[in-house]
N, C-alpha and C positions, 0 to 999 in steps of 0.2 A: 221390293221383289216388282220385276219388270215383265212385260207381257211384251209378246211376240203381236205384230199387228196379224189379223188375217192373210193381207195381203202379201205378207214376206214369208208367212208361214205356205201359203201356194206355192210361189215362187221356188223357195228352198225345195219344196215336193219336186218341183218340174226341174229343178237343177239336179238335184239325184237321181230324178228316172234317167236322166241325159249322161248321168257319171259312168253307164258302164259302156264295154266298147259295141257291144251286140246291138244295143239299145241306141247307142249315136250312129252307127252302122246302118241301122235301120230308118234312123231320121232323114239323115243323108240319102239313102237309095229313095225314100219317098217325095223326098226333096226333089230329086232329078225324075222320078217316075210317080206320079200322084196315081191313085186308083191303082195301087199294087196289092193281090190277093196275098194274105197270109200262108198259103201253101208255096210262095214264091221264093219268101225267105228262108225257108230251110236248105234249100241247095245253094243259095249266094251264102251264107255263114258255113256251112258246113255242120249243121245242127242241128238236132232232132225237132219234131213238128212239136210236141206238147212244150218243148223248151221255147221256141220260137212262140207259143202261144202265151208262156207265162211272161216273157216280155213284151208283148204288145198288151197283153194286160197292164202293165206297169204304163205304158207311156199313155193308154186307154184311160187308166183312173187319174192320170197327172194330168189329164186334159189335152195333151200335146197331140194326139192325133184322132182321125173322125172315121166312123165307119160306114159302109153303105153295102146293101146286099145285094149280091148279082148272082141270082141263080140261087145256088147253094153254095158258093162261096162268100167271102166277107173281106171286101176292099177296103185297104185302109190308105189315108191323104192327111198329109200334117196341118194341124189345125192352126192358121194362120194367127188369128189371135191370142193364141199362148204363146208364139215365138214372140209376137209384138211386145209383150210384157218380159219376158226374157232378156232378150236384147235390149231392151230399156234398162233395166236394171243393171248389165252388165256394162252399157255404155256408160251409166251414170258412174259406177266405179271407175271406168277406164279415165272418166273425165277428172274425175277426182285425185287419182292419181297423178293425170298429165300437168296439174295448176299445182300442184306442191314443189316448195322449190328442193333442188337436189342436196343431200345431205343431211 
């Protein structure tokens, strides 16, 4: 029986969180506009606020976003360290494929 290292399980959770089009869109928006308030996403994606909250919760639990309270609003930003780990594993996969001989 093999076990999955904790780091791999964490990375898989982050990749899973990015696997939904709305969550990926939220991350792209946050990369371009840090400190975006949760209320702004409903209009951008044409979805209701409870749905936005659910998507933000998934991203937050995966460690992909950070929050900061500004008055009564909660503002979100990308958690850079989380993306470093995700891009590193994708880079490893890409590099592994690139060095294999064709055919």
